PyMOL Python script that loads the backbone (N, CA, C, O; Angstrom):
from pymol import cmd

cmd.read_pdbstr("""\
ATOM      1  N   MET A   1      16.861  14.119  -9.304  1.00  0.00           N
ATOM      2  CA  MET A   1      16.002  12.944  -8.823  1.00  0.00           C
ATOM      3  C   MET A   1      16.889  12.049  -8.552  1.00  0.00           C
ATOM      4  O   MET A   1      16.725  11.479  -7.473  1.00  0.00           O
ATOM      5  N   ILE A   2      17.905  11.691  -9.266  1.00  0.00           N
ATOM      6  CA  ILE A   2      18.962  10.664  -9.221  1.00  0.00           C
ATOM      7  C   ILE A   2      19.530  11.003  -7.747  1.00  0.00           C
ATOM      8  O   ILE A   2      19.584  10.001  -7.034  1.00  0.00           O
ATOM      9  N   LEU A   3      19.912  12.053  -7.213  1.00  0.00           N
ATOM     10  CA  LEU A   3      20.602  12.336  -6.129  1.00  0.00           C
ATOM     11  C   LEU A   3      19.623  11.976  -5.111  1.00  0.00           C
ATOM     12  O   LEU A   3      19.809  11.086  -4.282  1.00  0.00           O
ATOM     13  N   PHE A   4      18.407  12.809  -5.213  1.00  0.00           N
ATOM     14  CA  PHE A   4      17.190  12.476  -4.348  1.00  0.00           C
ATOM     15  C   PHE A   4      17.238  10.726  -3.707  1.00  0.00           C
ATOM     16  O   PHE A   4      17.487  10.300  -2.579  1.00  0.00           O
ATOM     17  N   PHE A   5      16.900  10.058  -4.922  1.00  0.00           N
ATOM     18  CA  PHE A   5      16.998   8.728  -5.035  1.00  0.00           C
ATOM     19  C   PHE A   5      18.457   7.876  -4.335  1.00  0.00           C
ATOM     20  O   PHE A   5      18.346   6.825  -3.705  1.00  0.00           O
ATOM     21  N   CYS A   6      19.406   8.370  -4.522  1.00  0.00           N
ATOM     22  CA  CYS A   6      20.640   7.691  -3.980  1.00  0.00           C
ATOM     23  C   CYS A   6      20.661   8.206  -2.649  1.00  0.00           C
ATOM     24  O   CYS A   6      21.166   7.365  -1.906  1.00  0.00           O
ATOM     25  N   LEU A   7      20.304   9.289  -2.015  1.00  0.00           N
ATOM     26  CA  LEU A   7      20.390   9.509  -0.791  1.00  0.00           C
ATOM     27  C   LEU A   7      19.198   8.917   0.272  1.00  0.00           C
ATOM     28  O   LEU A   7      19.453   8.508   1.405  1.00  0.00           O
ATOM     29  N   ILE A   8      17.848   8.960  -0.337  1.00  0.00           N
ATOM     30  CA  ILE A   8      16.678   8.646   0.621  1.00  0.00           C
ATOM     31  C   ILE A   8      16.714   6.890   0.556  1.00  0.00           C
ATOM     32  O   ILE A   8      16.166   6.239   1.445  1.00  0.00           O
ATOM     33  N   PHE A   9      17.223   6.411  -0.276  1.00  0.00           N
ATOM     34  CA  PHE A   9      17.022   4.886  -0.598  1.00  0.00           C
ATOM     35  C   PHE A   9      17.898   4.144   0.646  1.00  0.00           C
ATOM     36  O   PHE A   9      17.405   3.238   1.317  1.00  0.00           O
ATOM     37  N   PRO A  10      19.103   4.596   0.831  1.00  0.00           N
ATOM     38  CA  PRO A  10      19.820   4.025   2.024  1.00  0.00           C
ATOM     39  C   PRO A  10      19.298   4.571   3.232  1.00  0.00           C
ATOM     40  O   PRO A  10      19.279   3.787   4.181  1.00  0.00           O
ATOM     41  N   ILE A  11      18.895   5.656   3.419  1.00  0.00           N
ATOM     42  CA  ILE A  11      18.406   6.348   4.545  1.00  0.00           C
ATOM     43  C   ILE A  11      16.897   5.387   5.159  1.00  0.00           C
ATOM     44  O   ILE A  11      16.654   5.108   6.333  1.00  0.00           O
ATOM     45  N   GLY A  12      16.162   5.079   4.070  1.00  0.00           N
ATOM     46  CA  GLY A  12      14.874   4.264   4.375  1.00  0.00           C
ATOM     47  C   GLY A  12      15.470   2.965   4.789  1.00  0.00           C
ATOM     48  O   GLY A  12      15.078   2.478   5.849  1.00  0.00           O
ATOM     49  N   ILE A  13      16.482   2.267   3.996  1.00  0.00           N
ATOM     50  CA  ILE A  13      17.003   0.868   4.592  1.00  0.00           C
ATOM     51  C   ILE A  13      17.328   0.954   6.024  1.00  0.00           C
ATOM     52  O   ILE A  13      16.897   0.194   6.892  1.00  0.00           O
ATOM     53  N   GLY A  14      18.205   2.046   6.209  1.00  0.00           N
ATOM     54  CA  GLY A  14      18.745   2.070   7.775  1.00  0.00           C
ATOM     55  C   GLY A  14      17.779   2.216   8.781  1.00  0.00           C
ATOM     56  O   GLY A  14      17.852   1.652   9.873  1.00  0.00           O
ATOM     57  N   ILE A  15      16.654   3.146   8.343  1.00  0.00           N
ATOM     58  CA  ILE A  15      15.495   3.349   9.104  1.00  0.00           C
ATOM     59  C   ILE A  15      14.937   1.982   9.682  1.00  0.00           C
ATOM     60  O   ILE A  15      14.788   1.624  10.851  1.00  0.00           O
ATOM     61  N   GLY A  16      14.654   1.281   8.390  1.00  0.00           N
ATOM     62  CA  GLY A  16      14.063  -0.201   8.452  1.00  0.00           C
ATOM     63  C   GLY A  16      14.779  -1.156   9.404  1.00  0.00           C
ATOM     64  O   GLY A  16      14.254  -1.904  10.230  1.00  0.00           O
ATOM     65  N   MET A  17      16.214  -0.975   9.107  1.00  0.00           N
ATOM     66  CA  MET A  17      17.173  -1.929   9.920  1.00  0.00           C
ATOM     67  C   MET A  17      17.173  -1.737  11.482  1.00  0.00           C
ATOM     68  O   MET A  17      17.284  -2.630  12.322  1.00  0.00           O
ATOM     69  N   GLY A  18      17.005  -0.217  11.725  1.00  0.00           N
ATOM     70  CA  GLY A  18      17.069   0.374  12.812  1.00  0.00           C
ATOM     71  C   GLY A  18      15.763   0.002  13.893  1.00  0.00           C
ATOM     72  O   GLY A  18      15.811  -0.158  15.113  1.00  0.00           O
ATOM     73  N   ILE A  19      14.713  -0.062  13.061  1.00  0.00           N
ATOM     74  CA  ILE A  19      13.218  -0.538  14.168  1.00  0.00           C
ATOM     75  C   ILE A  19      12.862  -1.784  13.959  1.00  0.00           C
ATOM     76  O   ILE A  19      11.913  -2.237  14.599  1.00  0.00           O
ATOM     77  N   SER A  20      13.581  -2.615  12.985  1.00  0.00           N
ATOM     78  CA  SER A  20      13.237  -3.906  12.920  1.00  0.00           C
ATOM     79  C   SER A  20      13.107  -4.686  14.367  1.00  0.00           C
ATOM     80  O   SER A  20      12.215  -5.516  14.543  1.00  0.00           O
ATOM     81  N   ASN A  21      13.933  -4.401  15.245  1.00  0.00           N
ATOM     82  CA  ASN A  21      14.046  -4.864  16.377  1.00  0.00           C
ATOM     83  C   ASN A  21      12.866  -4.493  17.468  1.00  0.00           C
ATOM     84  O   ASN A  21      12.644  -5.226  18.432  1.00  0.00           O
ATOM     85  N   ILE A  22      12.264  -3.497  17.260  1.00  0.00           N
ATOM     86  CA  ILE A  22      11.480  -2.989  18.210  1.00  0.00           C
ATOM     87  C   ILE A  22      10.019  -2.963  17.372  1.00  0.00           C
ATOM     88  O   ILE A  22       9.063  -2.387  17.891  1.00  0.00           O
ATOM     89  N   TYR A  23       9.892  -3.569  16.138  1.00  0.00           N
ATOM     90  CA  TYR A  23       8.622  -3.492  15.394  1.00  0.00           C
ATOM     91  C   TYR A  23       7.712  -4.564  15.750  1.00  0.00           C
ATOM     92  O   TYR A  23       8.150  -5.714  15.704  1.00  0.00           O
ATOM     93  N   ASN A  24       6.335  -4.330  16.150  1.00  0.00           N
ATOM     94  CA  ASN A  24       5.482  -5.392  16.576  1.00  0.00           C
ATOM     95  C   ASN A  24       4.464  -5.185  15.377  1.00  0.00           C
ATOM     96  O   ASN A  24       3.705  -4.216  15.361  1.00  0.00           O
ATOM     97  N   GLU A  25       4.483  -6.052  14.470  1.00  0.00           N
ATOM     98  CA  GLU A  25       3.517  -6.236  13.170  1.00  0.00           C
ATOM     99  C   GLU A  25       2.105  -6.272  13.660  1.00  0.00           C
ATOM    100  O   GLU A  25       1.251  -5.774  12.927  1.00  0.00           O
ATOM    101  N   SER A  26       1.746  -6.798  14.809  1.00  0.00           N
ATOM    102  CA  SER A  26       0.438  -6.721  15.240  1.00  0.00           C
ATOM    103  C   SER A  26       0.007  -5.963  16.299  1.00  0.00           C
ATOM    104  O   SER A  26      -0.885  -6.391  17.032  1.00  0.00           O
ATOM    105  N   SER A  27       0.544  -4.846  16.484  1.00  0.00           N
ATOM    106  CA  SER A  27       0.147  -3.812  17.497  1.00  0.00           C
ATOM    107  C   SER A  27      -0.659  -2.985  16.452  1.00  0.00           C
ATOM    108  O   SER A  27      -0.596  -2.940  15.223  1.00  0.00           O
ATOM    109  N   PRO A  28      -1.538  -2.262  17.486  1.00  0.00           N
ATOM    110  CA  PRO A  28      -2.750  -1.480  16.477  1.00  0.00           C
ATOM    111  C   PRO A  28      -2.121  -0.290  16.151  1.00  0.00           C
ATOM    112  O   PRO A  28      -2.748   0.318  15.284  1.00  0.00           O
ATOM    113  N   LYS A  29      -1.020   0.319  16.561  1.00  0.00           N
ATOM    114  CA  LYS A  29      -0.482   1.423  15.991  1.00  0.00           C
ATOM    115  C   LYS A  29       0.414   1.353  14.948  1.00  0.00           C
ATOM    116  O   LYS A  29       0.704   2.339  14.269  1.00  0.00           O
ATOM    117  N   SER A  30       0.892   0.203  14.767  1.00  0.00           N
ATOM    118  CA  SER A  30       1.814  -0.331  13.647  1.00  0.00           C
ATOM    119  C   SER A  30       0.847  -0.657  12.407  1.00  0.00           C
ATOM    120  O   SER A  30       1.185  -0.284  11.284  1.00  0.00           O
ATOM    121  N   LEU A  31      -0.225  -1.277  12.586  1.00  0.00           N
ATOM    122  CA  LEU A  31      -1.457  -1.691  11.946  1.00  0.00           C
ATOM    123  C   LEU A  31      -1.998  -0.234  11.100  1.00  0.00           C
ATOM    124  O   LEU A  31      -2.128  -0.100   9.883  1.00  0.00           O
ATOM    125  N   ILE A  32      -2.183   0.491  11.877  1.00  0.00           N
ATOM    126  CA  ILE A  32      -2.535   2.136  11.467  1.00  0.00           C
ATOM    127  C   ILE A  32      -1.622   2.734  10.464  1.00  0.00           C
ATOM    128  O   ILE A  32      -2.022   3.175   9.387  1.00  0.00           O
ATOM    129  N   VAL A  33      -0.336   2.736  10.864  1.00  0.00           N
ATOM    130  CA  VAL A  33       0.721   3.266  10.254  1.00  0.00           C
ATOM    131  C   VAL A  33       0.984   2.634   8.696  1.00  0.00           C
ATOM    132  O   VAL A  33       1.101   3.242   7.632  1.00  0.00           O
ATOM    133  N   GLU A  34       1.025   1.416   8.934  1.00  0.00           N
ATOM    134  CA  GLU A  34       0.845   0.735   7.672  1.00  0.00           C
ATOM    135  C   GLU A  34      -0.275   0.888   6.691  1.00  0.00           C
ATOM    136  O   GLU A  34      -0.136   0.838   5.469  1.00  0.00           O
ATOM    137  N   GLY A  35      -1.469   1.091   7.373  1.00  0.00           N
ATOM    138  CA  GLY A  35      -2.456   1.392   6.378  1.00  0.00           C
ATOM    139  C   GLY A  35      -2.529   2.595   5.928  1.00  0.00           C
ATOM    140  O   GLY A  35      -3.085   2.817   4.853  1.00  0.00           O
ATOM    141  N   LEU A  36      -1.970   3.594   6.687  1.00  0.00           N
ATOM    142  CA  LEU A  36      -1.850   5.003   6.242  1.00  0.00           C
ATOM    143  C   LEU A  36      -0.774   5.179   5.037  1.00  0.00           C
ATOM    144  O   LEU A  36      -0.894   5.907   4.052  1.00  0.00           O
ATOM    145  N   LEU A  37       0.245   4.373   5.352  1.00  0.00           N
ATOM    146  CA  LEU A  37       1.280   4.331   4.190  1.00  0.00           C
ATOM    147  C   LEU A  37       1.045   3.853   2.769  1.00  0.00           C
ATOM    148  O   LEU A  37       1.437   4.377   1.726  1.00  0.00           O
ATOM    149  N   LEU A  38       0.182   2.532   2.971  1.00  0.00           N
ATOM    150  CA  LEU A  38      -0.248   1.934   1.955  1.00  0.00           C
ATOM    151  C   LEU A  38      -1.323   2.621   1.175  1.00  0.00           C
ATOM    152  O   LEU A  38      -1.309   2.510  -0.051  1.00  0.00           O
ATOM    153  N   SER A  39      -2.132   3.230   1.694  1.00  0.00           N
ATOM    154  CA  SER A  39      -3.400   4.060   1.170  1.00  0.00           C
ATOM    155  C   SER A  39      -2.700   4.973   0.341  1.00  0.00           C
ATOM    156  O   SER A  39      -2.934   5.107  -0.860  1.00  0.00           O
ATOM    157  N   ALA A  40      -1.579   5.795   1.171  1.00  0.00           N
ATOM    158  CA  ALA A  40      -0.912   6.998   0.305  1.00  0.00           C
ATOM    159  C   ALA A  40      -0.331   6.385  -1.021  1.00  0.00           C
ATOM    160  O   ALA A  40      -0.547   6.893  -2.121  1.00  0.00           O
ATOM    161  N   SER A  41       0.389   5.304  -0.841  1.00  0.00           N
ATOM    162  CA  SER A  41       0.922   4.574  -1.929  1.00  0.00           C
ATOM    163  C   SER A  41      -0.020   4.427  -3.029  1.00  0.00           C
ATOM    164  O   SER A  41       0.195   4.879  -4.153  1.00  0.00           O
ATOM    165  N   ALA A  42      -1.086   3.775  -2.682  1.00  0.00           N
ATOM    166  CA  ALA A  42      -2.192   3.690  -3.526  1.00  0.00           C
ATOM    167  C   ALA A  42      -2.725   4.853  -4.504  1.00  0.00           C
ATOM    168  O   ALA A  42      -2.916   4.846  -5.720  1.00  0.00           O
ATOM    169  N   GLY A  43      -2.910   5.947  -3.442  1.00  0.00           N
ATOM    170  CA  GLY A  43      -3.398   7.116  -4.198  1.00  0.00           C
ATOM    171  C   GLY A  43      -2.436   7.943  -5.050  1.00  0.00           C
ATOM    172  O   GLY A  43      -2.691   8.865  -5.824  1.00  0.00           O
ATOM    173  N   VAL A  44      -1.291   7.400  -4.726  1.00  0.00           N
ATOM    174  CA  VAL A  44      -0.204   8.184  -5.814  1.00  0.00           C
ATOM    175  C   VAL A  44      -0.349   7.394  -7.163  1.00  0.00           C
ATOM    176  O   VAL A  44      -0.502   7.925  -8.263  1.00  0.00           O
ATOM    177  N   LEU A  45      -0.272   5.916  -6.893  1.00  0.00           N
ATOM    178  CA  LEU A  45      -0.639   5.202  -8.262  1.00  0.00           C
ATOM    179  C   LEU A  45      -1.680   5.421  -8.877  1.00  0.00           C
ATOM    180  O   LEU A  45      -1.655   5.491 -10.105  1.00  0.00           O
ATOM    181  N   ILE A  46      -2.873   5.586  -8.146  1.00  0.00           N
ATOM    182  CA  ILE A  46      -4.118   5.947  -9.009  1.00  0.00           C
ATOM    183  C   ILE A  46      -3.928   7.223  -9.718  1.00  0.00           C
ATOM    184  O   ILE A  46      -4.149   7.324 -10.925  1.00  0.00           O
ATOM    185  N   ASN A  47      -3.484   8.290  -8.914  1.00  0.00           N
ATOM    186  CA  ASN A  47      -3.428   9.439  -9.688  1.00  0.00           C
ATOM    187  C   ASN A  47      -2.398   9.507 -10.594  1.00  0.00           C
ATOM    188  O   ASN A  47      -2.475  10.369 -11.470  1.00  0.00           O
ATOM    189  N   MET A  48      -1.258   8.621 -10.552  1.00  0.00           N
ATOM    190  CA  MET A  48      -0.641   8.553 -12.123  1.00  0.00           C
ATOM    191  C   MET A  48      -1.379   7.880 -13.102  1.00  0.00           C
ATOM    192  O   MET A  48      -1.439   8.202 -14.288  1.00  0.00           O
ATOM    193  N   ALA A  49      -1.844   7.092 -12.654  1.00  0.00           N
ATOM    194  CA  ALA A  49      -2.649   6.234 -13.769  1.00  0.00           C
ATOM    195  C   ALA A  49      -3.443   6.993 -14.403  1.00  0.00           C
ATOM    196  O   ALA A  49      -3.184   7.167 -15.594  1.00  0.00           O
ATOM    197  N   LEU A  50      -4.597   7.651 -13.843  1.00  0.00           N
ATOM    198  CA  LEU A  50      -5.599   8.348 -14.300  1.00  0.00           C
ATOM    199  C   LEU A  50      -5.263   9.680 -14.963  1.00  0.00           C
ATOM    200  O   LEU A  50      -5.603   9.979 -16.107  1.00  0.00           O
ATOM    201  N   VAL A  51      -4.395  10.631 -13.935  1.00  0.00           N
ATOM    202  CA  VAL A  51      -4.273  11.794 -14.720  1.00  0.00           C
ATOM    203  C   VAL A  51      -3.143  12.029 -15.775  1.00  0.00           C
ATOM    204  O   VAL A  51      -3.294  12.629 -16.839  1.00  0.00           O
ATOM    205  N   ASP A  52      -1.911  11.425 -15.283  1.00  0.00           N
ATOM    206  CA  ASP A  52      -0.886  11.225 -16.279  1.00  0.00           C
ATOM    207  C   ASP A  52      -0.869  10.243 -17.172  1.00  0.00           C
ATOM    208  O   ASP A  52      -0.121  10.512 -18.112  1.00  0.00           O
ATOM    209  N   LEU A  53      -1.453   9.096 -17.264  1.00  0.00           N
ATOM    210  CA  LEU A  53      -1.169   8.204 -18.335  1.00  0.00           C
ATOM    211  C   LEU A  53      -2.760   8.146 -19.107  1.00  0.00           C
ATOM    212  O   LEU A  53      -2.843   8.381 -20.313  1.00  0.00           O
ATOM    213  N   VAL A  54      -3.597   7.917 -18.544  1.00  0.00           N
ATOM    214  CA  VAL A  54      -4.979   7.603 -19.081  1.00  0.00           C
ATOM    215  C   VAL A  54      -5.545   9.156 -19.810  1.00  0.00           C
ATOM    216  O   VAL A  54      -5.882   9.315 -20.983  1.00  0.00           O
ATOM    217  N   ALA A  55      -5.525   9.947 -18.974  1.00  0.00           N
ATOM    218  CA  ALA A  55      -5.957  11.393 -19.574  1.00  0.00           C
ATOM    219  C   ALA A  55      -5.450  11.739 -20.872  1.00  0.00           C
ATOM    220  O   ALA A  55      -6.208  12.261 -21.690  1.00  0.00           O
ATOM    221  N   THR A  56      -4.205  11.495 -21.159  1.00  0.00           N
ATOM    222  CA  THR A  56      -3.732  11.878 -22.352  1.00  0.00           C
ATOM    223  C   THR A  56      -4.167  11.073 -23.691  1.00  0.00           C
ATOM    224  O   THR A  56      -4.174  11.545 -24.828  1.00  0.00           O
ATOM    225  N   ASP A  57      -4.605   9.468 -23.227  1.00  0.00           N
ATOM    226  CA  ASP A  57      -5.103   8.946 -24.083  1.00  0.00           C
ATOM    227  C   ASP A  57      -6.787   9.431 -24.586  1.00  0.00           C
ATOM    228  O   ASP A  57      -7.315   9.257 -25.684  1.00  0.00           O
ATOM    229  N   PHE A  58      -7.316  10.036 -23.437  1.00  0.00           N
ATOM    230  CA  PHE A  58      -8.676  10.122 -23.567  1.00  0.00           C
ATOM    231  C   PHE A  58      -8.855  11.810 -24.321  1.00  0.00           C
ATOM    232  O   PHE A  58      -9.882  12.205 -24.872  1.00  0.00           O
ATOM    233  N   MET A  59      -7.802  12.466 -24.187  1.00  0.00           N
ATOM    234  CA  MET A  59      -7.996  13.839 -24.891  1.00  0.00           C
ATOM    235  C   MET A  59      -7.328  13.718 -26.462  1.00  0.00           C
ATOM    236  O   MET A  59      -7.365  14.721 -27.174  1.00  0.00           O
ATOM    237  N   ASN A  60      -6.758  12.540 -26.940  1.00  0.00           N
ATOM    238  CA  ASN A  60      -6.674  12.690 -27.885  1.00  0.00           C
ATOM    239  C   ASN A  60      -7.778  12.953 -29.050  1.00  0.00           C
ATOM    240  O   ASN A  60      -8.790  12.256 -28.976  1.00  0.00           O
ATOM    241  N   SER A  61      -7.687  13.898 -30.129  1.00  0.00           N
ATOM    242  CA  SER A  61      -8.741  14.443 -31.237  1.00  0.00           C
ATOM    243  C   SER A  61      -9.409  13.143 -31.738  1.00  0.00           C
ATOM    244  O   SER A  61     -10.606  13.205 -32.019  1.00  0.00           O
ATOM    245  N   LYS A  62      -8.803  12.067 -31.867  1.00  0.00           N
ATOM    246  CA  LYS A  62      -9.772  10.906 -32.508  1.00  0.00           C
ATOM    247  C   LYS A  62     -10.307  10.106 -31.608  1.00  0.00           C
ATOM    248  O   LYS A  62     -11.027   9.195 -32.016  1.00  0.00           O
ATOM    249  N   MET A  63     -10.084  10.263 -30.225  1.00  0.00           N
ATOM    250  CA  MET A  63     -10.936   9.930 -29.295  1.00  0.00           C
ATOM    251  C   MET A  63     -11.954  10.675 -28.933  1.00  0.00           C
ATOM    252  O   MET A  63     -12.993  10.131 -28.559  1.00  0.00           O
ATOM    253  N   LEU A  64     -11.846  11.884 -28.975  1.00  0.00           N
ATOM    254  CA  LEU A  64     -12.961  12.767 -28.555  1.00  0.00           C
ATOM    255  C   LEU A  64     -14.087  12.948 -29.663  1.00  0.00           C
ATOM    256  O   LEU A  64     -15.227  13.311 -29.375  1.00  0.00           O
ATOM    257  N   THR A  65     -13.687  12.677 -30.891  1.00  0.00           N
ATOM    258  CA  THR A  65     -14.876  12.663 -31.768  1.00  0.00           C
ATOM    259  C   THR A  65     -15.517  11.204 -32.247  1.00  0.00           C
ATOM    260  O   THR A  65     -16.431  11.084 -33.063  1.00  0.00           O
ATOM    261  N   ASN A  66     -14.953  10.311 -31.678  1.00  0.00           N
ATOM    262  CA  ASN A  66     -15.575   9.160 -32.034  1.00  0.00           C
ATOM    263  C   ASN A  66     -16.123   8.439 -30.628  1.00  0.00           C
ATOM    264  O   ASN A  66     -15.348   7.954 -29.804  1.00  0.00           O
ATOM    265  N   PHE A  67     -17.476   8.441 -30.488  1.00  0.00           N
ATOM    266  CA  PHE A  67     -18.252   7.993 -29.300  1.00  0.00           C
ATOM    267  C   PHE A  67     -17.987   6.365 -29.074  1.00  0.00           C
ATOM    268  O   PHE A  67     -17.653   5.967 -27.958  1.00  0.00           O
ATOM    269  N   ARG A  68     -18.107   5.693 -29.887  1.00  0.00           N
ATOM    270  CA  ARG A  68     -17.687   4.057 -29.728  1.00  0.00           C
ATOM    271  C   ARG A  68     -15.990   3.790 -29.301  1.00  0.00           C
ATOM    272  O   ARG A  68     -15.490   2.841 -28.696  1.00  0.00           O
ATOM    273  N   LEU A  69     -15.506   4.728 -29.736  1.00  0.00           N
ATOM    274  CA  LEU A  69     -14.153   4.497 -29.459  1.00  0.00           C
ATOM    275  C   LEU A  69     -13.895   4.650 -27.647  1.00  0.00           C
ATOM    276  O   LEU A  69     -13.292   3.905 -26.874  1.00  0.00           O
ATOM    277  N   GLN A  70     -14.680   6.020 -27.396  1.00  0.00           N
ATOM    278  CA  GLN A  70     -14.751   6.458 -26.042  1.00  0.00           C
ATOM    279  C   GLN A  70     -15.467   5.418 -25.291  1.00  0.00           C
ATOM    280  O   GLN A  70     -14.976   5.075 -24.216  1.00  0.00           O
ATOM    281  N   LEU A  71     -16.459   4.912 -25.660  1.00  0.00           N
ATOM    282  CA  LEU A  71     -17.050   3.794 -25.004  1.00  0.00           C
ATOM    283  C   LEU A  71     -16.377   2.411 -24.751  1.00  0.00           C
ATOM    284  O   LEU A  71     -16.396   1.798 -23.683  1.00  0.00           O
ATOM    285  N   GLY A  72     -15.813   2.046 -25.841  1.00  0.00           N
ATOM    286  CA  GLY A  72     -15.016   1.099 -25.735  1.00  0.00           C
ATOM    287  C   GLY A  72     -13.476   0.876 -24.813  1.00  0.00           C
ATOM    288  O   GLY A  72     -12.931  -0.136 -24.374  1.00  0.00           O
ATOM    289  N   ALA A  73     -13.058   2.544 -24.771  1.00  0.00           N
ATOM    290  CA  ALA A  73     -11.875   2.658 -23.949  1.00  0.00           C
ATOM    291  C   ALA A  73     -12.387   2.515 -22.380  1.00  0.00           C
ATOM    292  O   ALA A  73     -11.928   1.740 -21.541  1.00  0.00           O
ATOM    293  N   SER A  74     -13.648   3.638 -22.182  1.00  0.00           N
ATOM    294  CA  SER A  74     -13.907   3.364 -20.942  1.00  0.00           C
ATOM    295  C   SER A  74     -14.370   1.897 -20.357  1.00  0.00           C
ATOM    296  O   SER A  74     -14.233   1.508 -19.197  1.00  0.00           O
ATOM    297  N   LEU A  75     -14.905   1.244 -21.366  1.00  0.00           N
ATOM    298  CA  LEU A  75     -15.104  -0.128 -20.762  1.00  0.00           C
ATOM    299  C   LEU A  75     -13.686  -1.069 -20.476  1.00  0.00           C
ATOM    300  O   LEU A  75     -13.477  -1.730 -19.459  1.00  0.00           O
ATOM    301  N   ALA A  76     -12.906  -0.956 -21.495  1.00  0.00           N
ATOM    302  CA  ALA A  76     -11.570  -1.438 -21.246  1.00  0.00           C
ATOM    303  C   ALA A  76     -10.983  -0.982 -19.585  1.00  0.00           C
ATOM    304  O   ALA A  76     -10.667  -1.793 -18.715  1.00  0.00           O
ATOM    305  N   LEU A  77     -10.951   0.460 -19.464  1.00  0.00           N
ATOM    306  CA  LEU A  77     -10.730   0.749 -18.150  1.00  0.00           C
ATOM    307  C   LEU A  77     -11.297  -0.006 -16.991  1.00  0.00           C
ATOM    308  O   LEU A  77     -10.582  -0.530 -16.137  1.00  0.00           O
ATOM    309  N   PHE A  78     -12.668  -0.050 -16.986  1.00  0.00           N
ATOM    310  CA  PHE A  78     -13.336  -0.607 -15.987  1.00  0.00           C
ATOM    311  C   PHE A  78     -13.114  -1.899 -15.935  1.00  0.00           C
ATOM    312  O   PHE A  78     -13.036  -2.392 -14.809  1.00  0.00           O
ATOM    313  N   VAL A  79     -12.973  -2.683 -16.988  1.00  0.00           N
ATOM    314  CA  VAL A  79     -12.619  -3.975 -16.821  1.00  0.00           C
ATOM    315  C   VAL A  79     -11.223  -4.380 -16.012  1.00  0.00           C
ATOM    316  O   VAL A  79     -11.022  -5.307 -15.227  1.00  0.00           O
ATOM    317  N   GLY A  80     -10.395  -3.409 -16.464  1.00  0.00           N
ATOM    318  CA  GLY A  80      -8.845  -3.441 -16.011  1.00  0.00           C
ATOM    319  C   GLY A  80      -9.048  -2.933 -14.450  1.00  0.00           C
ATOM    320  O   GLY A  80      -8.151  -3.361 -13.724  1.00  0.00           O
ATOM    321  N   MET A  81      -9.819  -2.290 -13.918  1.00  0.00           N
ATOM    322  CA  MET A  81      -9.805  -1.962 -12.762  1.00  0.00           C
ATOM    323  C   MET A  81     -10.356  -3.029 -11.625  1.00  0.00           C
ATOM    324  O   MET A  81     -10.015  -3.182 -10.452  1.00  0.00           O
ATOM    325  N   ILE A  82     -11.353  -3.716 -12.444  1.00  0.00           N
ATOM    326  CA  ILE A  82     -12.204  -4.910 -11.908  1.00  0.00           C
ATOM    327  C   ILE A  82     -11.140  -6.133 -11.485  1.00  0.00           C
ATOM    328  O   ILE A  82     -11.115  -6.716 -10.402  1.00  0.00           O
ATOM    329  N   CYS A  83     -10.260  -6.363 -12.650  1.00  0.00           N
ATOM    330  CA  CYS A  83      -9.345  -7.132 -12.896  1.00  0.00           C
ATOM    331  C   CYS A  83      -8.101  -6.906 -11.509  1.00  0.00           C
ATOM    332  O   CYS A  83      -7.665  -7.807 -10.792  1.00  0.00           O
ATOM    333  N   MET A  84      -7.840  -5.820 -11.463  1.00  0.00           N
ATOM    334  CA  MET A  84      -6.738  -5.196 -10.331  1.00  0.00           C
ATOM    335  C   MET A  84      -7.578  -5.417  -8.931  1.00  0.00           C
ATOM    336  O   MET A  84      -7.054  -6.003  -7.984  1.00  0.00           O
ATOM    337  N   SER A  85      -8.738  -4.973  -8.882  1.00  0.00           N
ATOM    338  CA  SER A  85      -9.444  -5.335  -7.502  1.00  0.00           C
ATOM    339  C   SER A  85      -9.399  -6.779  -7.168  1.00  0.00           C
ATOM    340  O   SER A  85      -9.249  -7.097  -5.988  1.00  0.00           O
ATOM    341  N   ILE A  86      -9.503  -7.605  -8.005  1.00  0.00           N
ATOM    342  CA  ILE A  86      -9.859  -9.180  -7.837  1.00  0.00           C
ATOM    343  C   ILE A  86      -8.345  -9.482  -7.339  1.00  0.00           C
ATOM    344  O   ILE A  86      -8.233 -10.038  -6.247  1.00  0.00           O
ATOM    345  N   LEU A  87      -7.244  -9.173  -8.021  1.00  0.00           N
ATOM    346  CA  LEU A  87      -6.069  -9.537  -7.676  1.00  0.00           C
ATOM    347  C   LEU A  87      -5.808  -9.047  -6.380  1.00  0.00           C
ATOM    348  O   LEU A  87      -5.168  -9.772  -5.618  1.00  0.00           O
ATOM    349  N   ALA A  88      -6.295  -7.650  -5.900  1.00  0.00           N
ATOM    350  CA  ALA A  88      -5.825  -7.375  -4.591  1.00  0.00           C
ATOM    351  C   ALA A  88      -6.562  -7.963  -3.556  1.00  0.00           C
ATOM    352  O   ALA A  88      -6.146  -8.034  -2.399  1.00  0.00           O
ATOM    353  N   LEU A  89      -7.647  -8.388  -3.937  1.00  0.00           N
ATOM    354  CA  LEU A  89      -8.433  -9.142  -2.857  1.00  0.00           C
ATOM    355  C   LEU A  89      -7.746 -10.608  -2.585  1.00  0.00           C
ATOM    356  O   LEU A  89      -7.788 -11.148  -1.479  1.00  0.00           O
ATOM    357  N   GLY A  90      -7.134 -11.158  -3.688  1.00  0.00           N
ATOM    358  CA  GLY A  90      -6.360 -12.628  -3.642  1.00  0.00           C
ATOM    359  C   GLY A  90      -5.362 -12.397  -2.713  1.00  0.00           C
ATOM    360  O   GLY A  90      -5.195 -13.303  -1.896  1.00  0.00           O
ATOM    361  N   GLU A  91      -4.519 -11.231  -2.606  1.00  0.00           N
ATOM    362  CA  GLU A  91      -3.260 -10.924  -1.922  1.00  0.00           C
ATOM    363  C   GLU A  91      -3.662 -11.070  -0.348  1.00  0.00           C
ATOM    364  O   GLU A  91      -2.867 -11.542   0.465  1.00  0.00           O
ATOM    365  N   ASP A  92      -4.937 -10.634  -0.001  1.00  0.00           N
ATOM    366  CA  ASP A  92      -5.371 -10.797   1.290  1.00  0.00           C
ATOM    367  C   ASP A  92      -5.419 -11.969   2.002  1.00  0.00           C
ATOM    368  O   ASP A  92      -5.243 -12.027   3.219  1.00  0.00           O
ATOM    369  N   SER A  93      -5.674 -13.002   1.215  1.00  0.00           N
ATOM    370  CA  SER A  93      -6.010 -14.324   1.901  1.00  0.00           C
ATOM    371  C   SER A  93      -4.837 -15.379   2.007  1.00  0.00           C
ATOM    372  O   SER A  93      -5.033 -16.468   2.547  1.00  0.00           O
TER     373      SER A  93
END
""", "prot")
cmd.dss("prot")
cmd.show_as("cartoon", "prot")
cmd.util.cbc("prot")
cmd.orient("prot")
């Protein structure tokens, strides 16, 4: 992974510098590409959060046997998602 990161990171910077002269950020094609890349990134982050991080907490034996703890954790997760959505809405304006 270290080798992969060390190779891909400079290549990405080079590609970005190469297309910076011809990139029109208000063209429909670039907006579609940017939207697709942002949604793919968000999907990866949601997958990491829900499957890899939260699932291990919810599958704990103490959590599985206590309904109030499950309800509280689910409520906290829901409130956190609402707060992150509000933050994302604030970035658009």
